[in-house]
C-alpha positions in Angstrom: 0.0 0.2 0.2 1.5 3.4 -1.1 2.0 5.7 1.9 4.0 8.8 3.1 3.9 8.9 7.3 5.9 12.2 8.7 6.4 12.1 11.9 8.7 13.9 14.1 6.8 17.3 14.4 6.3 18.9 17.8 6.6 22.0 19.9 9.8 24.0 20.2 11.3 27.2 21.8 12.8 29.7 18.9 16.2 29.0 18.0 15.8 25.2 18.5 15.9 22.1 16.6 13.3 19.3 15.5 13.8 16.6 12.7 11.4 15.3 10.9 10.8 12.0 9.4 8.8 10.7 6.2 8.5 7.5 5.9 8.0 6.1 2.5 5.8 2.9 1.6 4.8 1.2 -1.5 7.5 2.9 -3.8 11.5 3.4 -3.5 13.3 6.8 -3.3 15.5 5.2 -6.2 12.5 6.2 -8.4 11.0 8.8 -6.4 12.1 12.5 -5.5 11.0 13.2 -2.0 10.0 16.8 -1.2 8.9 19.0 1.9 5.9 21.5 2.3 4.6 23.2 4.9 1.3 25.5 5.3 0.0 27.6 7.9 -3.4 28.9 8.7 -4.4 31.3 5.9 -1.7 30.9 3.9 -0.2 28.8 0.9 1.3 25.7 0.9 5.2 26.4 0.5 7.6 24.1 -0.9 10.8 23.7 1.1 13.3 21.3 0.1 13.4 18.5 -2.1 15.9 15.8 -3.0 16.4 13.9 -6.1 15.8 10.1 -7.0 18.5 9.5 -8.9 21.4 11.3 -7.4 20.5 12.8 -4.5 20.4 16.3 -5.3 19.1 18.7 -3.1 17.0 21.9 -3.3 16.0 24.5 -1.1 13.5 27.5 -1.2 15.3 31.0 0.6 13.4 31.0 3.3 15.1 28.1 4.6 18.2 27.7 3.1 21.0 27.4 5.3 18.7 26.3 8.3 17.2 22.8 7.1 18.9 20.1 5.5 17.2 17.4 3.6 18.8 13.7 3.5 18.0 10.1 2.7 18.2 6.6 4.2 17.7 4.5 1.2 18.0 1.2 3.4 15.3 2.3 5.4 13.1 4.4 2.5 13.1 7.7 4.4 13.6 11.5 3.6 14.5 13.6 7.0 14.4 17.4 7.4 16.5 18.5 10.2 15.7 21.8 10.9 17.5 24.1 13.1 17.6 27.8 14.1 13.8 27.9 14.2 11.8 30.5 14.4 8.0 31.3 14.7 7.6 31.9 11.2 8.1 28.5 10.6 4.8 27.5 12.3 2.8 25.1 10.4 1.5 21.6 9.2 4.5 20.0 7.3 4.5 17.5 4.4 6.1 15.5 2.7 5.3 14.3 -1.2 6.5 12.0 -3.7 7.7 12.7 -7.6 8.8 10.9 -9.9 12.0 10.8 -10.3 13.4 14.6 -9.9 12.4 17.7 -8.5 10.8 20.3 -10.3 12.1 23.3 -10.0 11.8 26.8 -11.7 12.5 30.2 -11.4 9.2 30.0 -8.9 10.3 27.6 -7.1 9.2 23.7 -6.3 6.7 22.8 -8.2 3.6 21.6 -6.7 1.6 19.8 -9.6 4.5 17.3 -10.3 3.9 16.2 -6.8 1.6 12.7 -7.0 1.4 11.4 -3.3 1.2 13.3 -0.3 1.7 12.3 3.1 -0.9 13.4 6.3 1.2 16.2 7.6 3.1 16.7 11.2 2.3 19.7 13.3 5.2 22.0 14.0 4.8 25.0 16.5 8.1 27.2 17.1 6.3 29.2 20.4 7.7 30.3 23.7 
């Protein structure tokens, strides 16, 4: 059964760190790129990062570049998002999604419509 399951969301203080996990079932990271997205209440879904299936190349949105790191464990078929120096503006529901082969990136950022499969999300709250 095809499924993406996010975990690791939590309440954290500003400046803190979290590591999100995206466990992938029913498809292999050797064939699918995995992206991380987030959506805050009243805001559009934002593409944050993506890792390609072919060579593990990565993409980061400017809003998280230098603070977030995407990685994958092919043996566990799991993708991670290490988030450091968290800010209140990072508060959102975080989703992982799968796209065939490569990350669809343009001058506008990570493309939404290329992702075929989505997880249910995990909540990250950055607050004192």
